[in-house]
N, C-alpha and C positions, 0 to 999 in steps of 0.2 A: 159557365163561368169565365170561360175565355171570351166569349161574346160580350159579357158586361165589362171586362177588362180593355177590350178593344173599342168599345161604346165610349169608355171612360177616356182612353187616351186620344180619341177623335175630339170629344169634347174639350178636354184641355188643350188640345192642339190648337183649336179654333179660339179658344178664350186668349191663349197667347198671342195669336196672330192678331186677333181684335185689338188688344192692348198695344202690340207694336206698331199697328196702323193709326190708333189715336196718337201714339208718341210722335210717329212719322209727320202726322198732321200739324200738330203742335210745333215740330220744329220748323216746318214751313211757314207757320204763322209767326213765330218768333224772328224768323229771318227777314220775313216781309216787314215786320216792324222795326226791326234795326236797319234795314234798308233805307227806310222813311227817315232815319235819324242821322245817318251819316253822309259826310260829304267830301272826305278825302278819297282819292282814286282808289287806294289800295283797299280802304274799308269797302268801298262798295263793290270791288271784286271779291272780297270774302264773304259778303252776303250773297251775292249771286251765286257763289259757288256752294254754300252752304243751302241755299234755296234750292238749287238743281239737285244737289245730293240728296236732300229731303223728298223731293218730288219724284226722284228716281225710284228711291226706296220705298215711297208712298205706292206707286204704280206697281213695283215688283210684288209687295205685300198684297194689294187687291188682287193681282193675278193668281198669286198662290191661294188666298182664300176662296177665289172662284174655282179653281181646280180641285178642292177638297168638298166643295158642297155640292 
């Protein structure tokens, strides 16, 4: 019974990570699209910040997924 619980926990954890990875990728894509539409310097800075933050999160999540598989 304990093994089943642990397996279910791992599956749930992996599913949650995959969901977070898709969200981070989506955030990167949104930041990229927004970057293509802005002109003011402060808006450009915000888009770059958001893109880099999402990119960093995406990389960290991929590393975490690799570590558990």
